[in-house]
N, C-alpha and C positions, 0 to 999 in steps of 0.2 A: 472303364477308366482309360484315358488317353496315356499313350506311352511316349516315350522320347521319340522314338522312331517316327511317329506320326506327326510331329511338329518341329523337328530339328531342321536347321538349315544345312543342307548337304554341301553347298558351295562355300567352303571355309577359305578365308583369306588368312594366310599365315606368313610368318617370316622366319628366316634362318637366324641362328644364334650369332653369325658372323655378319649379318646386316648392321650397317651403322644405324644409330639412333636417329640421325638426320633422315635416312631413307625410311627407316620404320614410321617416323612421324608423318613423312609424306604419303606413305602407303595407307596409314589410318585415316589421315584426313581426306585423301582422295576417295577412299572407299566409304567415308562418312560412318566409321566406327570407332569406338572408343578404346578397343583393345583386340588382341589376336593371339592365338597360340603360337609358340615358337617350337618350330618342328626341324628335326634332324633325322634324317633316314625314315620319315614317316612316323616317327614316334615323338611325342610331345615331351620337351625338355624344359618348358617354361610357359609363362603367359607374360606378354608385354602390354602395358596400357599408357594412355596419354599421362595418366597420373604418375606412373613410374618414371616417365621421361622428364616431366615437370619437375618433380622432386630431384631427380639427378641434377638438372640443370640448376635448380635453385641452390643446391648444396654447392655445386662448383662455382656458381657465380658469386657465392656469399664471399669468395676470397677476394673480389675486386675492391679497390678503395671506395669509400663513400664520398659524395659531393658535400663540402661544407657549405653552409648558408653564407655567402659573402656580402660584405657592405658595397655601397657604390664605388668607392675608391678602389675595390679589388675586381671591378668588372673585367678588365682586361685579363688579369691573371685567372680568374674564374673561367673565362671563356677558352684560354689555352688549356686549362686543367680539364674542361669538359671535352675538348676535342681529344686530348690524351685518352681520357677515360672511354670516349666513343671508339677509339682505335683499340684500347685495350679490350673493351667489350667485344668488339667484332673479332679480334684475335682469339679470345677466350672461347667465344661461341664457334668458331672454327675447330678449335682444339676440342673443345667438349663434344660437338656433335660427330667427330670421327670416332668416338667410343662405340663399341659393339653392343648389340641388344643382350648378348650373354652377361655383360657386367651390370645391366639395369633390370633385367627381367626378374619376375617372381618365380622362384624355382619350386617352391612348393605347390604343385598343380593338384587341384580337385577336379576330377573328371567324373563323368557319368557313363552308364550304359544305355544302350538303345531300348532296353526293356524296362527301365525306370517309369515310375509314373509321374504325372504331372505334379502331384501333391509332394512327392519325394524331392523332385528337383526344386521346387519352389522352397521347401524346407532347408535344403542344402545352400541355396543361394541366400537365404535369410540368416541362417546360422554362421556361415563363413564370410557374409558381407561381400559377395562378388556379384558382378553383373552379367557374367557369362561362364558357360561351363563347357569344356570340350566333350564331346561324345567319342567314346573309344570303344572299339570291339577288337578282341583279339591282340590288344597292344598297339592297334593302328587307330589314328584319327579318322573318323568318318563323318563327323558333323560338329555343329556347335550349337547351343541354345543360349539365347541372351534373355534378359528379363522381359524384353518386348515379346519375344517368341511365347513365353509363359503367358503373359497377359492375353495375346491373341488366342492362344489354346483355351484359356479359361473362358473368353467370351464366345468363342465359336462352338 
């Protein structure tokens, strides 16, 4: 039976709790991954995902006023209002994206050991509905396993 150490990714992209959510989103996007461990002093303190960032921004942007559906006679007023909303949106996005990963991350981390079996990992992913699991040995991050890694390991 395959063990985690046989199919884990040893090159882990991680972020610091002090990283801004804007920079974290850039790192995830550039790396073409949907989430990453949050590491401080080589210890996992959380996990950040695109979903976490989107939810946070959505909650914060919910505070912006909504655009009413204007009639033709209110077109000029509507355009002025839309420009103000655009400026408000831009200002709000700048404010929001300065928040730190530690404010947005999932703090309850489910991790796995390098000696766990492929079946155990697949079960944990299913049970906890997670797409990636950090691999920890002696309290330190040594790798990561994504759902795609599990599928590849099953096929090979």
